[in-house]
C-alpha positions in Angstrom: -2.8 -6.6 11.2 -3.6 -7.6 7.6 -6.9 -6.1 6.4 -9.6 -8.1 4.8 -12.7 -7.5 2.7 -15.3 -10.0 1.5 -17.6 -10.1 -1.5 -20.5 -12.5 -1.8 -22.7 -13.2 -4.8 -26.3 -14.5 -4.4 -29.0 -15.8 -6.7 -32.6 -14.5 -6.6 -35.0 -17.4 -6.6 -38.8 -17.7 -6.7 -39.7 -19.2 -3.3 -42.4 -21.5 -4.9 -40.7 -22.8 -8.1 -37.1 -22.4 -7.0 -36.3 -20.9 -10.4 -34.1 -17.8 -10.8 -35.9 -14.6 -11.3 -34.6 -11.4 -13.1 -35.3 -8.9 -10.3 -31.8 -7.7 -9.5 -32.3 -4.1 -10.3 -35.4 -3.9 -8.1 -33.8 -5.7 -5.2 -30.6 -3.6 -5.4 -32.7 -0.4 -5.4 -34.8 -1.6 -2.5 -31.8 -2.6 -0.5 -30.2 0.8 -1.0 -33.3 2.5 0.5 -32.7 1.1 4.0 -30.4 2.5 6.7 -28.5 -0.9 6.8 -26.8 -0.4 3.4 -24.2 2.2 2.4 -23.2 3.3 -1.1 -21.3 0.7 -3.1 -22.1 -2.2 -0.8 -24.7 -3.8 -3.1 -23.7 -4.4 -6.7 -25.1 -5.7 -10.0 -23.8 -8.9 -11.5 -23.6 -10.3 -15.1 -27.2 -11.7 -15.0 -30.3 -10.2 -13.7 -31.0 -13.1 -11.3 -27.8 -12.2 -9.3 -26.8 -9.6 -6.8 -23.6 -9.2 -4.8 -22.5 -7.5 -1.6 -19.1 -6.2 -0.6 -18.0 -5.4 3.0 -15.9 -2.4 3.9 -12.3 -3.0 4.6 -12.2 -4.8 7.9 -9.5 -5.4 10.6 -11.0 -8.4 12.3 -13.1 -11.4 11.4 -15.8 -10.3 13.9 -16.1 -7.0 11.9 -16.3 -8.8 8.6 -18.8 -11.3 9.9 -21.0 -8.4 11.3 -21.0 -6.7 8.0 -21.9 -9.9 6.1 -24.9 -10.5 8.5 -26.0 -6.9 8.0 -25.8 -7.1 4.3 -27.4 -10.5 4.0 -30.3 -9.2 6.1 -30.7 -6.0 4.1 -30.6 -7.7 0.7 -32.8 -10.6 1.9 -35.4 -8.2 3.1 -35.3 -6.3 -0.2 -35.7 -9.6 -2.1 -38.7 -10.7 0.0 -40.3 -7.3 -0.6 -40.3 -8.1 -4.3 -41.5 -11.7 -3.9 -38.2 -13.6 -4.2 -35.4 -14.8 -1.9 -31.7 -14.6 -2.0 -30.0 -18.0 -2.2 -26.5 -18.6 -0.9 -25.5 -21.4 -3.3 -22.8 -21.5 -6.0 -25.2 -22.7 -8.7 -29.1 -22.7 -9.1 -30.7 -26.1 -8.2 -33.0 -25.4 -11.2 -32.8 -23.2 -14.3 -35.2 -21.9 -16.9 -35.0 -23.4 -20.4 -34.4 -19.9 -21.8 -31.4 -17.6 -21.1 -31.6 -15.1 -18.2 -31.6 -11.4 -19.0 -28.1 -9.8 -19.0 -27.6 -6.7 -16.9 -27.7 -3.7 -19.1 -24.2 -2.4 -18.7 -21.6 -2.0 -21.5 -19.1 -4.6 -20.2 -21.8 -7.2 -19.7 -23.3 -6.5 -23.1 -19.9 -6.9 -24.7 -19.3 -10.1 -22.9 -22.6 -11.5 -24.0 -21.9 -10.5 -27.6 -18.6 -12.3 -27.4 -19.7 -15.6 -25.7 -23.5 -15.8 -25.5 -23.6 -19.5 -24.4 -21.1 -19.0 -21.7 -22.9 -16.0 -20.4 -26.2 -17.9 -20.5 -24.7 -20.5 -18.2 -22.9 -18.1 -15.9 -25.5 -18.4 -13.2 -22.8 -19.1 -10.7 -22.0 -17.4 -7.4 -18.6 -17.1 -5.6 -17.1 -15.7 -2.5 -14.1 -13.4 -3.0 -11.7 -12.5 -0.2 -9.5 -9.4 -0.6 -6.5 -9.4 1.7 -4.2 -6.3 2.0 -0.5 -6.5 0.9 2.2 -3.8 1.2 3.0 -3.6 -2.5 2.2 -5.2 -5.9 5.6 -6.8 -6.0 4.9 -8.5 -2.7 1.4 -9.4 -3.9 3.0 -11.4 -6.8 5.2 -13.3 -4.3 2.0 -14.0 -2.3 0.3 -15.4 -5.4 3.2 -17.7 -6.0 3.1 -19.1 -2.4 -0.7 -19.5 -2.0 -1.5 -21.2 -5.3 -0.7 -24.7 -4.0 -3.4 -24.3 -1.3 -6.2 -23.1 -3.6 -7.5 -26.6 -4.3 -7.9 -27.2 -0.5 -9.8 -23.9 -0.2 -12.0 -25.0 -3.2 -12.8 -28.3 -1.6 -13.7 -27.0 1.8 -15.9 -24.2 0.4 -17.7 -26.4 -2.2 -21.4 -25.5 -2.3 -22.6 -26.1 -5.9 -23.4 -29.7 -6.6 -26.7 -29.2 -8.5 -27.5 -28.0 -12.0 -30.8 -28.3 -14.0 -32.4 -30.2 -11.2 -29.9 -33.0 -10.8 -26.7 -33.8 -9.0 -23.7 -33.1 -11.3 -21.4 -35.4 -9.4 -19.2 -32.4 -8.6 -19.1 -30.7 -5.2 -18.3 -27.4 -6.9 -19.9 -27.3 -10.3 -19.3 -23.5 -10.2 -15.6 -24.1 -10.5 -16.1 -26.1 -13.7 -18.5 -23.5 -15.2 -16.2 -20.6 -14.3 -13.2 -22.4 -15.8 -14.3 -22.2 -19.4 -13.2 -18.6 -20.0 -10.0 -17.8 -21.8 -8.0 -16.8 -18.7 -9.2 -18.9 -15.8 -8.2 -21.7 -13.4 -5.0 -21.7 -11.5 -2.8 -18.6 -11.7 0.7 -19.3 -13.2 3.9 -18.8 -11.2 5.4 -15.4 -12.0 9.1 -14.5 -11.8 8.3 -11.1 -10.4 6.0 -8.1 -10.8 7.5 -7.2 -14.2 6.8 -10.7 -15.5 3.2 -10.5 -14.2 2.6 -7.2 -15.8 4.2 -8.2 -19.1 2.0 -11.3 -19.4 -1.2 -9.3 -18.5 -0.3 -6.7 -21.0 0.2 -9.3 -23.7 -3.3 -10.6 -23.0 -4.7 -7.1 -23.3 -2.7 -6.2 -26.4 -3.8 -9.4 -28.2 -7.4 -8.5 -27.4 -8.0 -11.9 -25.9 -9.4 -10.0 -22.9 -10.7 -6.5 -22.9 -9.8 -5.5 -19.3 -8.1 -7.0 -16.2 -11.5 -7.9 -14.8 -11.5 -10.8 -17.2 -8.5 -12.3 -15.5 -10.5 -15.1 -14.0 -7.7 -16.8 -12.2 -8.6 -18.4 -8.9 -6.4 -15.8 -7.2 -5.1 -12.5 -8.7 -3.8 -9.1 -7.9 -6.5 -6.5 -7.5 -6.4 -3.9 -10.2 -7.8 -1.2 -7.9 -5.9 -1.4 -4.6 -3.1 -3.2 -2.8 -4.9 -6.5 -2.2 -4.6 -10.1 -3.3 -8.1 -11.5 -4.3 -8.8 -15.1 -3.6 -11.6 -16.2 -5.9 -11.7 -20.0 -5.7 -14.5 -20.3 -3.2 -18.2 -20.9 -3.7 -20.6 -18.5 -1.8 -21.3 -20.1 1.6 -24.6 -21.2 3.0 -24.2 -19.3 6.3 -22.4 -16.1 7.3 -20.3 -18.0 9.8 -19.2 -20.4 7.1 -18.0 -17.4 5.2 -16.2 -16.1 8.2 -14.3 -19.4 8.5 -13.3 -19.3 4.9 -12.3 -15.6 5.1 -10.2 -16.3 8.2 -8.3 -19.1 6.4 -7.8 -17.0 3.3 -6.4 -14.1 5.3 -4.1 -16.4 7.3 -2.9 -18.0 4.1 -1.9 -14.6 2.7 -0.4 -13.5 6.0 1.7 -16.7 6.1 2.9 -16.0 2.6 3.9 -12.5 3.5 5.9 -13.7 6.5 7.6 -16.4 4.3 8.4 -13.8 1.7 9.9 -11.5 4.3 12.0 -14.3 5.7 13.2 -15.4 2.3 11.8 -18.9 2.7 11.7 -21.1 -0.4 8.4 -21.3 -2.4 6.5 -24.5 -2.1 5.8 -25.0 -5.8 3.8 -27.3 -8.0 3.8 -27.9 -11.8 1.0 -26.0 -13.5 -0.7 -29.1 -15.0 -0.6 -30.9 -11.6 -2.1 -27.9 -9.9 -4.8 -27.5 -12.5 -5.7 -31.2 -12.2 -5.7 -30.9 -8.4 -8.2 -28.1 -8.7 -10.5 -30.2 -10.8 -10.2 -33.1 -8.3 -11.1 -30.8 -5.5 -14.1 -29.4 -7.3 -15.2 -33.0 -8.1 -14.9 -34.4 -4.6 -15.0 -31.6 -2.1 -13.9 -33.1 1.2 -15.5 -36.5 0.6 -12.5 -38.5 -0.4 -8.9 -37.2 -1.1 -7.0 -34.1 -2.1 -3.7 -33.9 -3.9 -0.7 -32.3 -2.1 1.9 -30.3 -4.0 4.1 -33.4 -4.4 1.3 -35.1 -6.3 0.4 -37.5 -3.5 -3.2 -38.3 -2.7 -4.1 -37.7 0.9 -7.3 -37.9 2.9 -9.2 -34.6 2.6 -9.4 -34.1 6.3 -5.6 -34.6 6.6 -5.0 -31.9 4.0 -7.4 -29.6 5.8 -5.5 -30.1 9.0 -2.2 -29.5 7.1 -3.6 -26.2 6.0 -4.5 -25.3 9.5 -1.0 -26.3 10.7 0.5 -24.1 8.0 -1.5 -21.0 8.9 -1.7 -21.4 12.7 1.0 -18.8 13.5 -0.9 -16.2 11.4 -4.2 -17.2 13.0 -2.6 -16.8 16.4 -1.2 -13.4 15.5 -4.7 -12.2 14.5 -6.4 -13.9 17.5 -8.5 -16.0 15.1 -7.3 -19.5 16.1 -10.1 -20.5 18.4 -12.9 -19.2 16.1 -11.5 -20.6 12.9 -10.5 -23.9 14.4 -14.0 -24.4 15.9 -15.7 -23.7 12.6 -13.3 -26.1 10.8 -14.2 -28.8 13.2 -17.9 -28.1 12.6 -17.3 -28.3 8.9 -15.6 -31.7 9.2 -18.5 -32.9 11.3 -21.4 -31.5 9.3 -20.0 -31.4 5.8 -19.6 -28.8 3.2 -22.4 -26.8 1.7 -22.4 -29.4 -1.2 -22.8 -32.2 1.3 -25.7 -30.4 3.0 -27.4 -29.7 -0.3 -27.2 -33.3 -1.3 -28.6 -34.4 2.1 -31.5 -32.0 1.7 -32.1 -33.3 -1.9 -32.2 -36.9 -0.6 -34.5 -36.0 2.3 -37.0 -33.7 0.7 -36.2 -33.1 -3.0 -35.6 -29.8 -4.7 -38.0 -27.9 -2.6 -35.9 -28.8 0.5 -32.8 -27.6 -1.3 -34.5 -24.3 -2.1 -35.4 -23.9 1.5 -31.9 -24.7 2.6 -30.1 -22.3 0.3 -32.5 -19.5 1.0 -32.2 -20.0 4.8 -35.8 -21.1 5.2 -35.1 -24.7 6.0 -33.3 -26.7 8.6 -29.6 -27.4 7.9 -29.1 -31.1 7.7 
């Protein structure tokens, strides 16, 4: 069975004002004191109002979901001990007028020196899914096959409509903010592993990026292990939302592995059409249409069911079909995290949104 690991990034918010607070070091230290957290499971992020968690390598969705619940509980308790709350949203509903403190680590200091305004606005939180592949060469072929589905994953995981106290008009404003770095957006199609490594080496040699961690493509090969990392998703409001997204991501990679082994043709899309499709998905979420690889607009629900059809054999093989399908049906009924944030805003204002994203309010 294909292995999976999940990383989630959270904001730290003041429970009264809803503003981000620079308490990451204290929260990480407090989380690490408990018996619920192992070494290397809670991490620092670029800004001091953010923390992230990473599950161990998991074999099943149930295992991944259990770790996410454990880590959310541990970090949430540590945050409350320091007078703040973790918020599972892709962007902060409110921000300070002044920049947030940068985490005091050499790579983060260098990034801030290079692009201070981008760093100041990088208060964005994603969900990253790492799926095991047998080799780096196979991983490149997987990237080529999954890229046409990344806009659909972006749309269904959208959970960042607010910025500076107002609705941006985008379901995933995080996608827009994150897309301003030199190497970001949709990954290109690579001829093979040698082509991938040549192009990455050119970026490094030209000093346009300082390390492979600055390859901010929506999906990429991990530099540390044999995994493909899907990065196009906003962090999810609830742990079971994250399990649904992780199940779809793993099934998408497993499907690509099976197609590669069978020598099936690659379903391809021109880079400019794919990039525009990603923007469209970030703009609308599941509220209107998505664009299929041929460039045709289709109802978002239709594209989501097309994704389900595409990955059903992989879901069946992992015994994930019932769980993932049920969660997808709930998503279509209740809406994305972006839809629920907007509903909370309309019903109770920014305080209701803060309650929602910190798990202290009723989900609309």
